[in-house]
C-alpha positions in Angstrom: 1.2 24.0 8.7 2.2 23.3 5.1 4.0 20.0 4.6 4.3 19.7 0.8 7.8 21.2 0.4 9.2 18.5 2.6 7.2 15.5 1.4 9.0 13.0 -0.7 7.0 10.0 -2.0 9.3 7.0 -1.9 9.0 3.3 -2.5 11.6 2.8 0.3 10.1 5.1 3.0 9.3 3.4 6.3 5.8 2.2 7.3 4.9 4.3 10.4 1.6 3.2 11.9 -1.0 6.0 12.4 1.6 8.5 10.8 2.7 7.8 7.2 3.4 5.3 4.5 5.5 5.8 1.3 6.4 9.2 2.8 2.8 10.3 2.5 1.8 11.8 5.9 -1.8 11.2 7.2 -4.1 14.2 7.6 -2.5 16.4 4.9 -5.0 18.1 2.7 -5.9 16.9 -0.8 -4.5 20.2 -2.2 -1.1 19.6 -0.5 -1.1 15.9 -1.7 -1.9 17.0 -5.3 0.9 19.6 -5.3 3.3 16.9 -4.3 1.9 14.4 -6.9 2.7 16.9 -9.6 6.4 16.4 -9.0 6.1 12.7 -9.9 4.0 13.0 -13.1 5.7 11.3 -16.1 2.8 11.3 -18.6 -0.1 13.6 -18.1 -2.3 12.1 -20.9 -2.0 8.6 -19.4 -2.0 9.8 -15.8 1.3 8.0 -15.2 3.5 8.6 -12.1 6.8 7.4 -10.9 7.8 7.9 -7.3 11.4 7.5 -5.9 12.3 3.8 -6.5 8.9 2.8 -7.8 7.9 1.3 -11.1 5.7 3.5 -13.4 2.2 3.6 -12.0 -1.1 4.6 -13.5 -3.4 6.6 -11.3 -7.2 6.8 -11.1 -8.7 9.5 -8.9 -12.2 9.4 -7.4 -13.4 12.0 -5.0 -17.0 13.0 -4.3 -18.3 16.5 -3.5 -17.7 15.9 0.2 -14.0 15.1 -0.4 -14.3 11.4 0.2 -12.7 8.7 -2.0 -9.2 8.4 -3.0 -6.3 7.8 -5.5 -5.6 4.4 -6.8 -2.2 3.6 -8.3 -1.6 0.4 -10.3 1.6 -0.9 -11.9 1.5 0.2 -15.6 3.6 -2.6 -16.9 1.4 -5.6 -16.2 4.4 -7.9 -16.9 5.7 -6.8 -13.5 2.8 -8.8 -11.8 4.4 -12.0 -13.2 1.0 -13.0 -14.6 2.8 -15.4 -17.0 3.8 -17.7 -14.2 0.2 -18.6 -13.3 -2.3 -17.2 -15.8 -2.9 -17.2 -19.5 -3.5 -13.4 -19.8 -2.3 -10.2 -18.1 -6.0 -9.4 -17.8 -6.7 -12.4 -15.6 -8.3 -11.2 -12.3 -5.5 -13.0 -10.3 -2.9 -10.7 -12.0 -3.9 -7.7 -9.8 -1.9 -4.6 -10.7 -2.9 -2.5 -7.7 0.1 -1.1 -5.8 -0.9 1.9 -3.7 -4.1 3.4 -2.6 -4.5 6.8 -0.8 -7.8 7.0 1.0 -9.4 10.5 1.5 -12.1 11.6 4.0 -13.3 15.2 4.2 -10.5 16.5 1.9 -7.7 15.0 4.1 -5.6 11.9 3.7 -7.1 9.3 6.0 -5.2 6.2 5.1 -2.4 4.9 2.8 -2.3 1.3 1.7 0.3 -0.6 -0.3 -0.4 -4.0 -1.9 2.0 -6.6 -3.2 1.1 -6.9 -6.9 3.7 -9.5 -7.8 3.0 -13.2 -7.9 6.0 -15.6 -7.5 6.7 -19.2 -7.0 7.7 -20.8 -3.7 11.1 -19.4 -2.6 10.6 -16.2 -4.6 10.5 -12.7 -3.2 8.8 -9.5 -4.5 11.1 -7.3 -6.6 9.0 -4.3 -7.7 6.3 -4.0 -5.0 6.7 -1.5 -2.2 9.9 -2.0 -0.3 9.4 0.2 2.8 9.3 -1.7 6.2 7.9 -1.3 9.7 10.5 -0.5 12.4 10.7 -4.2 13.2 11.9 -5.0 9.7 8.6 -6.5 8.4 7.3 -5.5 5.0 5.4 -6.9 2.0 6.4 -10.5 1.2 7.6 -11.2 4.7 5.9 -13.9 6.9 2.9 -12.5 8.6 3.6 -14.7 11.6 6.9 -12.9 12.2 5.0 -9.7 12.9 3.3 -11.4 15.9 6.6 -11.1 17.9 6.3 -7.3 17.6 2.7 -6.4 17.4 -0.5 -7.6 19.0 -2.7 -8.6 16.0 -6.4 -9.1 16.0 -8.0 -10.9 13.0 -11.1 -9.3 11.6 -12.9 -12.2 9.9 -15.4 -10.0 8.2 -12.8 -7.7 6.6 -10.2 -10.6 6.3 -7.3 -8.6 7.7 -5.4 -8.0 10.9 -5.7 -4.9 13.0 -2.6 -4.1 15.1 -2.8 -2.9 18.7 -0.5 -1.2 21.2 2.7 0.3 19.7 1.5 -0.7 16.2 -2.0 0.7 16.5 -3.0 2.6 13.3 -1.8 -0.4 11.2 -3.8 -3.0 9.3 -2.1 -6.0 7.7 -3.5 -8.4 5.1 -2.2 -11.9 4.4 -4.3 -14.5 2.5 -7.6 -13.4 4.0 -7.6 -16.1 6.7 -6.4 -16.2 10.3 -2.9 -17.4 11.1 -4.5 -20.3 12.9 -5.8 -21.5 9.6 -2.6 -20.8 7.6 0.6 -20.0 9.5 2.7 -19.7 6.3 0.9 -16.7 4.8 3.0 -13.6 3.8 2.1 -10.0 4.2 0.2 -9.0 1.0 -0.9 -5.5 2.1 -0.1 -2.9 4.7 -2.2 0.1 5.6 -1.6 3.0 8.0 -4.7 5.0 9.1 -5.7 7.8 11.3 -6.5 6.5 14.8 -9.8 7.2 16.5 
């Protein structure tokens, strides 16, 4: 079945565990994904893309001969990371511009991950990072502890993220890389949906 005609990549699309993120369905082929990507190209020479509601993103593609790898999208305007609030240069490693990553295995989309690239002071909220939410209303920048009321979360200390179980299986959530027992005030810094099994 061909999906590409109906796929719309959107910065507001819901996060659906084990199914889709940013409107990108899991298990579509690389060929279908690239056809869809072509609709969002704004500068071919610089590999710049802009999805519905997103800032302009630069893309780097890396796929091996077995069709494994992915597509990394970073915010093109590093000023949107708010680096100036905390760092002396937009090139500081803390000013991480990564916004979206599409992971490919065997020529099919295996996982889609969004990352909060904005830094902000206490009381602030992300403005330009991905805005889509889970069905429970949790998204990037929300308290990670709030998700516990909706999903069973298991902390993977080695990978430094939470794996969701039950109704939210097929979802991984990152906060500050520590368990909620060690820091209950952490916010959701990244969300990923992936193929189960």
